[in-house]
N, C-alpha and C positions, 0 to 999 in steps of 0.2 A: 675492547675485543672480547669475544666470547671464548670459552674454553675450547670449543671445537676448532675455531680458527687458529688458536695458538697451537693446539696439538697438530693440526695439519701443517703449519709452518715449521714446526720442530721435527716433524716426521714421526710423531708418537702414534702407535696403534693401540686402540682400546677395544675391549670386548663390547659387542653390540648389546648384549643382555644386561650386564652388570656394570660396565664402564671400567673394569679393572685394566690397568696398564699392562700390555703384553710386550715382553721383551724377548725376541727370538723364539717365540712360541707360536704354534699354529692355532691352538685352541686354548681357551681360558681354563686354567686349572680349577677354578671355583665353579664354573658353570658346566663343564664337561660331564661330571658324574650324573647330572640331573637332565632328564629329557625335557625338551622344550614343549610347553603346553600352549595351545592357542587360547584366545580369549573366549571363543565359543565353547570350549571344552569345559562344561560345568556339570551340573547334576543331570543325570539321565531323566528323560521325560516321565518314566514310570514313578519316580520319586514324587514329582508334583502331583500326579494323580492319586497316589496312595496317601500322601499327606493331606489332601483335601478331604478324604473320607475319614481321617483320624482327627483333624484339628478343628473341625466345625467351621462356622461361617467366618472365623477370624482370618482365614487365608483367601477370602474373595478378592481383596485388593491386589495381592501378589499374583493371583491367577490372571486378573485382567491386565496388569502391567507387564506380565512376562511375555517376552518376544519369542521364546523358544517353542511355545505351544501354538498349534494352528487352531483354527476356529472350532473344529469338531472336538479337539482335545480340551479346549476351554469349556465347551458345553458339558462334556463329561465331568470335568473337574468341578464346575459350578453346581452340577446336580448333586455331586457328593457333598459339597458344602451346604447346600440347601436341605439335604436329607436330615441333617442334624436339627434344623429348625422344624421340620415336619415331625420328627420324634418328640421334640419338646412340646409342640402344640397338641399332639395326640395324647401325650401323657398327662398334661395339666388341663 
């Protein structure tokens, strides 16, 4: 038997976020002080665009694999990455 089935048979209530056993409590004392964050709540888009202009072509892979940026934003970010290569070629 799994733990969930055993808890259900015994009438044990657990917190959905951390799994802490709740006894006569409405909300978990460990999770209540912290706000719930969604999985999509990550870095804002402007951080990706700024990082591409600072970190050179090393961030091309992360820009392409990122699902938060749309096509136009990826083009802007990749142009920032390629700008470093252009500076390098013009200098040497």
